[in-house]
N, C-alpha and C positions, 0 to 999 in steps of 0.2 A: 611214794618211794618205799622200797622194801626195808625192813629192819635187818640189822646185822644177824640176828638170830634166825630170821626167816631164810636169809641167804645161806647161812651155815648149814641149816637142816636140809635145804634143797640140794646144795652142792654135795653134801654127804651122801644123799640118796643117789644122785646122778653119778658120782664117782664110784660108788659101790657097783652100780650097774654097768657103767661104761668102761671101767678100767680092769675088768676081770682078766686074769686071775689075781690081780693085786689085792692084798688085804689092806683096807683103809683103817688106820688106827683112829685118826681124828681129822677134823677140818677146822682150821682157824680162819676167821675173817676179821680184818681190821680196816677201818676207814682210813684213807690217806689222801694226799694231794699230789697230783701229777706235776711234772716239771713245768707245765704251762699254767698251773694253778687250778686245774680242773679236779673236782673230787673223783676219786676212784676207790676201788676195793682191792686190798691185798689178800689173796686167798691162798693159804698154805694147806696142802694136802699131805698129811703125814702117813707114809706107808709103813706097814709093820714088818719090815724085813731089814736085815743088815745090808744085804745086797738087794737093791730094788729090782722088781721084776721088769722085764722088757715092756715098756709102754710105747706103743707105736705112735707115730705122728698123727695117724687117722684118729686114734683114741683120744689123744690130747686135744686135737682140733674139734672133735665132736663134743667133748666136755665143755670146751670154751664156748662153742656155738649154743649149746643148750643152756649154759649159764647166762649168756647174754640175752637169749630169748626170754628166759625167766625174768630177768631184770626189766627188759623192755615191756613185757606184759604188765608189770607193776608200775609203769611210768617212771622207771628208774634208769637214768642215762649214765650212771657211773660205769666206767670200764673195769671189768674184772681182770686183774693180773694174777694168773695162777702160777704157783710154784709147787714143785714136788720135792719132798724131803723124806729121808729115812728117819727113824727114831734117833739114830746116832747123830745125824745132821742137826736135828732139832736140839738135842742136848748141847752140842758144840756151839750152836748159834746162841742159845740161852746163856751159856757161860761167857761168851764174848760180849754179849749185850750187858750182862751184869758187871763185867770188868770195865766197860766204857762209861758206866754211870758214876 
């Protein structure tokens, strides 16, 4: 199974290549459990724009496909759930998360 850091580094490289011209600020990866109890990965791709650039469905699907392929090659069956955020979205979510604690 791949480590969280291995996944983060790989998705960062893939996102920078596949999502051009978007500027990738950072990638966060968290282990989580799906609604059926299966382990999965929550992957947040933070874009460095207030208004996110247009990311096509083809780009998003290609990034998901390549991420799954990377996981499978490492005998890692966790499903990667990708989400795209702006830096503003990330700040708002962090504030909401802090309030809920």
